[in-house]
C-alpha positions in Angstrom: 23.7 162.7 110.0 27.0 163.1 108.4 30.0 163.8 110.6 30.9 167.5 110.4 34.5 168.9 110.4 36.0 172.3 110.9 38.2 173.3 107.8 40.5 176.2 108.3 40.3 178.5 105.4 42.9 181.2 104.6 42.3 184.2 102.3 44.7 186.2 100.5 44.7 189.4 98.6 41.3 189.9 96.7 39.9 186.8 98.4 40.4 188.4 101.8 38.8 191.7 100.6 35.7 189.5 99.3 35.4 187.6 102.7 36.2 190.6 104.9 38.7 188.4 106.8 41.9 186.7 106.4 40.9 183.2 108.0 37.9 181.4 109.3 36.7 178.0 110.0 33.9 176.3 107.9 31.9 173.6 109.2 31.4 171.0 106.3 30.9 167.2 106.2 33.9 165.0 106.9 35.8 164.4 103.7 34.3 167.4 101.8 35.8 168.4 98.5 36.9 171.7 97.2 33.8 171.9 95.3 31.7 172.0 98.5 34.2 174.7 100.1 33.6 176.8 96.9 29.9 176.4 97.1 29.7 177.5 100.8 32.0 180.4 100.1 29.8 181.5 97.3 26.6 181.1 99.2 28.1 183.1 102.2 30.0 186.0 100.3 28.0 186.2 96.8 29.1 187.9 93.7 32.4 189.4 95.0 33.7 186.0 95.9 32.3 184.5 92.8 34.5 186.7 90.8 37.7 186.1 93.0 37.1 182.2 93.0 36.6 182.2 89.1 40.5 183.1 88.9 41.7 181.6 92.1 43.6 178.3 92.8 43.6 176.4 96.2 46.5 175.2 98.3 45.9 171.9 100.0 48.6 170.0 101.8 51.3 172.1 100.0 49.6 171.2 96.6 48.6 174.1 94.3 45.3 173.0 92.5 42.1 173.9 90.8 40.6 170.5 90.9 37.3 170.8 92.6 37.0 167.1 93.3 40.1 167.1 95.5 39.4 166.5 99.2 39.7 169.7 101.1 41.7 168.5 104.2 42.0 170.3 107.4 43.3 173.6 105.8 42.7 175.3 102.5 44.3 178.5 101.1 42.4 180.5 98.6 45.0 182.0 96.2 43.8 184.7 93.7 46.4 185.8 91.1 49.0 188.1 92.8 49.8 191.5 90.8 53.4 191.3 89.9 55.6 194.3 90.6 
């Protein structure tokens, strides 16, 4: 059995709307990558989250990335594009 770890996910703007919350902890295998985080979010939240994630970036260890092969780490921020003003 794989080790499972809790990954803290924070949602902003449209991502928070799609998730219905601003943060949660996801249980994923230790060493999970962003692709696994994305797959779990799509399975959990469906089409609304799919639309948001198709244009979102992730913040992991102070690095903004769209590389789904990157290891998720202990915290992941989901950052959809923000409207300018």
